[in-house]
C-alpha positions as CSV (number, residue, x, y, z in Angstrom):
1,M,324.0,39.7,87.4
2,E,325.7,36.4,88.1
3,I,323.5,33.3,89.0
4,H,324.7,30.3,90.9
5,W,322.9,27.2,92.2
6,Y,322.9,25.5,95.6
7,F,324.1,22.0,96.7
8,A,322.5,21.1,100.0
9,A,323.6,18.3,102.3
10,Q,320.1,16.9,102.0
11,D,318.0,16.7,98.9
12,G,314.7,15.2,97.7
13,T,311.2,16.4,97.0
14,H,310.8,17.6,100.7
15,P,314.0,16.5,102.5
16,W,312.9,17.8,105.9
17,S,310.8,14.6,106.0
18,P,312.2,11.1,105.8
19,A,309.5,10.3,103.1
20,G,310.9,13.1,100.9
21,T,314.6,12.5,101.3
22,R,317.1,11.1,98.7
23,V,320.5,9.5,99.2
24,T,323.0,12.3,98.3
25,D,326.1,10.2,97.8
26,F,329.0,11.2,95.5
27,A,327.4,9.7,92.4
28,Y,324.3,11.8,93.0
29,M,326.4,14.9,93.5
30,Q,328.2,14.3,90.2
31,Q,324.8,14.3,88.5
32,L,323.9,17.5,90.3
33,A,327.2,19.2,89.3
34,G,326.7,18.1,85.7
35,A,323.1,19.4,85.7
36,T,324.3,22.7,87.1
37,E,326.9,23.2,84.5
38,H,324.7,22.0,81.7
39,C,321.9,24.4,82.7
40,G,324.1,27.4,82.5
41,F,324.7,28.4,86.1
42,A,328.0,30.3,86.9
43,G,328.7,28.0,89.9
44,A,327.4,26.2,92.9
45,L,327.5,26.8,96.6
46,I,328.4,23.6,98.5
47,A,326.8,23.9,101.9
48,T,328.3,22.3,105.0
49,I,327.0,21.1,108.3
50,P,329.0,19.8,111.3
51,G,329.5,16.1,110.8
52,G,328.4,16.1,107.1
53,T,330.3,15.6,103.9
54,D,333.5,17.6,103.8
55,P,332.9,20.4,101.2
56,W,336.6,20.7,100.2
57,T,336.9,17.0,99.3
58,L,333.5,17.2,97.5
59,A,334.5,20.3,95.5
60,T,337.8,18.7,94.5
61,G,336.1,15.6,93.2
62,L,333.4,17.5,91.4
63,A,335.9,20.0,89.8
64,M,337.6,17.0,88.2
65,N,334.3,16.1,86.5
66,T,333.3,19.5,85.3
67,K,334.9,22.2,83.1
68,R,333.4,25.6,83.8
69,I,331.3,26.1,86.9
70,K,332.9,27.5,90.1
71,F,332.5,25.8,93.4
72,I,331.7,28.0,96.4
73,V,333.1,26.1,99.5
74,A,331.8,27.1,102.9
75,Q,334.4,27.4,105.7
76,Y,334.3,28.2,109.4
77,A,337.0,30.3,111.0
78,G,339.2,28.6,113.5
79,V,338.4,25.0,112.8
80,I,341.8,24.4,111.1
81,A,345.0,26.4,111.2
82,P,345.1,29.4,108.7
83,L,348.2,28.0,107.0
84,W,346.5,24.6,106.5
85,L,343.5,26.3,105.0
86,A,345.7,28.3,102.7
87,Q,347.3,25.1,101.5
88,M,343.9,23.6,100.8
89,A,342.7,26.7,99.0
90,A,345.7,27.0,96.8
91,S,345.7,23.3,96.0
92,V,341.9,23.2,95.1
93,D,342.3,26.4,93.1
94,Q,345.1,24.7,91.1
95,I,343.2,21.5,90.6
96,S,340.1,23.3,89.4
97,N,342.1,25.8,87.3
98,G,340.9,28.8,89.2
99,R,337.3,27.8,89.9
100,L,337.3,28.0,93.7
101,V,335.3,30.5,95.7
102,I,335.4,30.5,99.6
103,N,332.2,31.2,101.5
104,I,333.2,32.6,104.9
105,I,330.7,31.5,107.6
106,T,330.7,32.5,111.2
107,G,328.0,30.0,112.2
108,A,325.4,30.1,114.9
109,S,325.6,29.5,118.6
110,S,323.7,26.2,118.2
111,T,326.3,24.7,115.8
112,Q,329.7,26.1,117.0
113,P,330.1,23.9,120.1
114,Q,330.1,20.9,117.8
115,L,333.2,22.3,116.3
116,G,334.9,23.0,119.6
117,N,334.2,26.7,119.5
118,S,332.5,28.2,122.5
119,A,332.7,31.8,121.3
120,V,329.5,33.8,121.5
121,H,328.1,36.0,118.7
122,D,330.5,39.0,118.7
123,E,333.5,36.8,119.7
124,R,333.0,34.7,116.6
125,Y,333.4,37.8,114.5
126,A,336.5,38.8,116.4
127,L,337.9,35.3,115.8
128,A,337.0,35.6,112.1
129,D,338.6,39.0,111.8
130,E,342.0,37.6,113.0
131,Y,341.7,34.3,111.1
132,W,340.8,35.7,107.7
133,G,343.3,38.5,108.1
134,V,346.1,35.9,108.6
135,F,344.7,33.8,105.8
136,R,344.8,36.6,103.3
137,R,348.3,37.5,104.2
138,L,349.4,33.9,103.7
139,M,347.7,33.8,100.3
140,M,349.6,36.9,99.3
141,G,352.9,35.2,100.0
142,E,353.8,36.8,103.3
143,T,355.7,35.1,106.1
144,V,353.3,35.6,108.9
145,A,353.9,36.0,112.6
146,F,350.7,36.9,114.5
147,D,349.9,36.8,118.2
148,G,346.2,37.6,118.5
149,R,343.5,36.8,121.0
150,F,342.3,33.8,119.1
151,V,344.9,33.1,116.3
152,K,348.6,32.6,117.0
153,V,351.1,31.7,114.3
154,K,354.8,32.1,114.0
155,G,356.8,31.9,110.8
156,A,353.9,30.6,108.7
157,K,354.5,30.7,105.0
158,L,352.5,29.2,102.1
159,M,354.7,27.5,99.5
160,L,352.0,27.3,96.8
161,E,350.4,29.9,94.6
162,S,346.7,29.9,93.7
163,V,345.6,30.3,90.1
164,Q,343.5,33.3,91.1
165,R,345.6,36.1,92.5
166,P,346.1,37.2,95.1
167,Y,343.6,34.6,96.3
168,P,340.2,33.0,95.4
169,E,337.2,35.2,95.9
170,L,335.9,35.4,99.4
171,M,332.1,35.6,100.0
172,I,330.5,36.2,103.3
173,G,327.0,36.4,104.8
174,G,325.9,38.1,108.0
175,S,323.7,41.1,108.6
176,S,324.6,42.1,112.1
177,E,326.9,45.1,112.5
178,P,329.9,42.9,113.4
179,G,329.1,40.8,110.3
180,L,329.0,43.9,108.1
181,Q,332.3,45.2,109.5
182,L,333.9,41.8,108.9
183,A,332.7,41.8,105.3
184,A,333.9,45.3,104.7
185,K,337.4,44.4,105.9
186,H,337.9,40.9,104.4
187,A,335.3,39.8,101.8
188,D,335.0,40.4,98.1
189,T,331.3,39.7,98.0
190,W,328.7,40.1,100.7
191,L,325.7,37.7,100.7
192,S,322.4,38.5,102.2
193,L,319.6,36.0,103.0
194,G,316.3,36.7,101.2
195,V,315.2,39.9,103.0
196,P,312.9,42.2,101.1
197,P,314.7,44.5,98.5
198,P,314.3,47.7,100.5
199,V,316.0,46.0,103.5
200,F,318.7,44.7,101.2
201,A,319.3,48.2,99.9
202,Q,319.8,49.5,103.4
203,K,322.4,46.9,104.1
204,V,324.2,47.6,100.9
205,K,324.3,51.3,101.7
206,R,325.8,50.6,105.1
207,L,328.4,48.2,103.7
208,K,329.5,50.6,101.0
209,E,330.2,53.1,103.8
210,L,332.2,50.6,105.8
211,A,334.1,49.3,102.8
212,A,335.0,52.8,101.7
213,A,336.5,53.4,105.2
214,E,338.7,50.4,104.6
215,G,339.6,51.6,101.1
216,R,337.8,48.7,99.6
217,K,334.8,47.9,97.3
218,L,332.6,44.9,97.5
219,R,330.1,43.1,95.3
220,F,326.7,42.2,96.8
221,G,324.7,39.0,96.5
222,L,321.5,37.2,97.6
223,R,321.1,33.6,98.8
224,T,317.5,32.4,98.5
225,Y,315.4,29.6,97.1
226,V,313.3,30.0,94.0
227,I,310.0,28.4,93.0
228,V,309.3,29.2,89.4
229,R,306.5,27.8,87.3
230,E,304.8,28.7,84.0
231,T,302.2,30.7,85.9
232,A,302.2,32.5,89.3
233,E,299.2,30.4,90.4
234,E,301.2,27.2,89.7
235,A,304.2,28.6,91.6
236,W,302.2,29.4,94.7
237,A,300.6,26.0,94.4
238,A,304.1,24.5,94.5
239,A,304.9,26.6,97.6
240,Q,301.6,25.3,99.1
241,W,302.7,21.7,98.3
242,Q,305.9,22.2,100.3
243,Y,304.1,23.9,103.1
244,D,301.5,21.1,103.4
245,R,304.4,18.6,103.9
246,M,305.9,20.4,106.9
247,D,305.3,18.7,110.2
248,P,303.4,21.1,112.5
249,E,305.3,19.9,115.5
250,V,308.7,20.5,113.8
251,V,307.4,23.9,112.8
252,Q,306.4,24.8,116.3
253,R,309.8,23.8,117.7
254,R,311.4,25.9,115.0
255,L,309.2,28.9,115.9
256,A,310.0,28.5,119.6
257,K,313.7,29.1,119.0
258,L,313.3,32.3,117.0
259,P,313.0,34.8,119.8
260,G,316.4,33.8,121.1
261,T,318.2,33.8,117.7
262,D,321.3,35.9,117.2
263,S,320.8,35.9,113.5
264,E,319.7,39.2,112.0
265,G,318.1,37.4,109.1
266,E,316.0,35.2,111.3
267,K,314.9,38.1,113.4
268,L,313.0,39.4,110.4
269,M,311.1,36.2,110.3
270,L,309.4,37.1,113.6
271,E,307.3,39.6,111.7
272,K,305.3,36.6,110.4
273,F,306.2,33.8,112.8
274,Q,305.1,33.9,116.4
275,P,305.8,31.0,118.8
276,G,302.6,29.2,119.7
277,M,300.6,30.7,116.9
278,A,298.0,28.5,115.2
279,L,299.5,27.8,111.8
280,P,297.4,29.1,108.9
281,K,296.3,26.8,106.1
282,D,297.4,29.2,103.4
283,A,301.1,29.1,102.7
284,R,300.9,32.6,101.3
285,H,300.3,34.0,104.8
286,F,304.1,33.9,105.0
287,E,304.7,36.2,102.0
288,L,307.1,38.9,103.3
289,Y,307.1,41.0,100.2
290,P,305.4,40.5,96.8
291,G,307.0,37.4,95.4
292,L,309.1,36.6,98.5
293,W,307.9,33.7,100.5
294,A,309.3,33.0,104.0
295,G,307.8,29.5,104.4
296,V,311.1,27.7,103.9
297,G,312.2,29.2,107.2
298,L,309.6,27.2,109.0
299,I,311.8,24.1,108.7
300,R,315.2,25.4,107.6
301,I,317.7,27.3,109.7
302,G,319.5,30.1,107.9
303,T,318.2,30.6,104.3
304,G,314.5,30.7,104.9
305,T,312.9,32.5,101.9
306,A,312.1,31.8,98.3
307,L,311.3,33.9,95.2
308,V,307.9,32.6,93.9
309,G,306.3,33.4,90.6
310,D,306.2,32.9,86.8
311,P,309.4,33.7,84.8
312,E,308.5,37.3,84.3
313,G,307.6,37.7,88.0
314,I,310.9,36.1,89.1
315,L,312.9,38.3,86.7
316,K,311.0,41.4,88.0
317,I,311.9,40.8,91.6
318,M,315.5,39.9,90.6
319,R,315.7,43.3,88.9
320,E,314.4,44.9,92.1
321,Y,317.3,43.3,94.0
322,E,319.7,44.4,91.2
323,A,318.4,48.0,91.5
324,A,319.2,47.7,95.2
325,G,322.8,46.7,94.5
326,C,322.6,42.9,94.0
327,E,325.1,41.5,91.5
328,V,325.2,37.8,92.5
329,F,322.3,35.4,93.1
330,I,322.7,32.0,94.7
331,L,319.4,30.2,94.1
332,G,318.1,26.7,94.7
333,N,315.0,24.5,95.3
334,Y,314.2,20.9,96.0
335,P,314.9,18.6,94.4
336,H,318.0,20.3,93.2
337,I,318.5,18.5,89.9
338,E,314.9,18.8,88.6
339,E,314.5,22.4,89.8
340,A,317.8,23.4,88.2
341,Y,316.5,22.2,84.8
342,R,313.1,23.8,85.5
343,F,314.7,27.1,86.2
344,A,316.9,26.9,83.1
345,D,314.0,25.9,80.9
346,L,311.6,28.6,82.1
347,M,314.1,31.4,82.9
348,G,316.7,30.6,80.3
349,P,315.0,32.4,77.3
350,L,314.6,35.6,79.4
351,L,318.1,35.3,80.8
352,K,319.7,34.8,77.4
353,Q,318.1,38.1,76.3
354,E,319.6,39.7,79.4
355,T,323.0,38.2,78.6
356,R,322.9,39.6,75.1
357,A,322.1,43.0,76.7
358,G,325.2,42.6,78.9
359,R,323.1,42.4,82.1
360,V,323.5,38.7,83.1
361,T,326.2,36.0,83.1
362,W,324.2,33.1,81.6
363,Y,325.6,30.5,79.2
């Protein structure tokens, strides 16, 4: 079990509201990286949004101020040439001394036009298949000529070598069938959003079949938030605190978009969220599974769930995911620095016991 933390483009006590938002400049991100390393996490996922801070530049700067944690850098296919990305990856991996991980993201139909990509859902996966296939060949030292539908290169060759061979670890999300096929073919680790453990197990089973057909094996991971407190009652009170600070009009606009989503993860949210519904007062109405709260999805696109409970309860549901095949957890909560320390303080003693038993990577 490997546990990472999450660096969002926005942070604060409740950053979906101007009143709860902090300035997340480089000085702040340095503090967050230092806290993440000090708390014992294996690494950090640096999120990206169109028009936001460049995650590659940020990862490079933070790598020069840390010693151990890995940086998981999110990257869209097709935004830059495969050779250029290979240059960046090899360079950052050298600068960080082998601490780069690449998070393959295919994006959503709502964000892709901002990046000059008009491809619809299945086309995005076809583009990604060509793109990451060329990228991997370049990282392995090949001189690549490729004339695909979306990607065309001629005589492309990378002149650098990454520290990690043949290339840094590739992580990928996506629960649709095209997404699973892409993961089986190109990724090293598949990441699920916070679906219930039985659903996670079904996806793992399908992915193992697809990967075996490619002659490959994958690791499996979970990307979700976590709200841990000394008692379960306090944890649910903290979830209620977040819920009470969500603007009902923003929530209703978010709900209205769900029926048209092409995200498999967001489709699961429709079991609890119906457009036009009167919002309940109790945040726990949105508990999808014991200890799994979907309330974050009311104001956040993508990752919309949180593990909620006391330390023993959090470890219990993490073990459920582990039994379903999960080896990697990417967790987070707002505000990121304080919650990183809270997680380490409350979960650290249990995780150190798990480390001694050889079950967890925790420092």
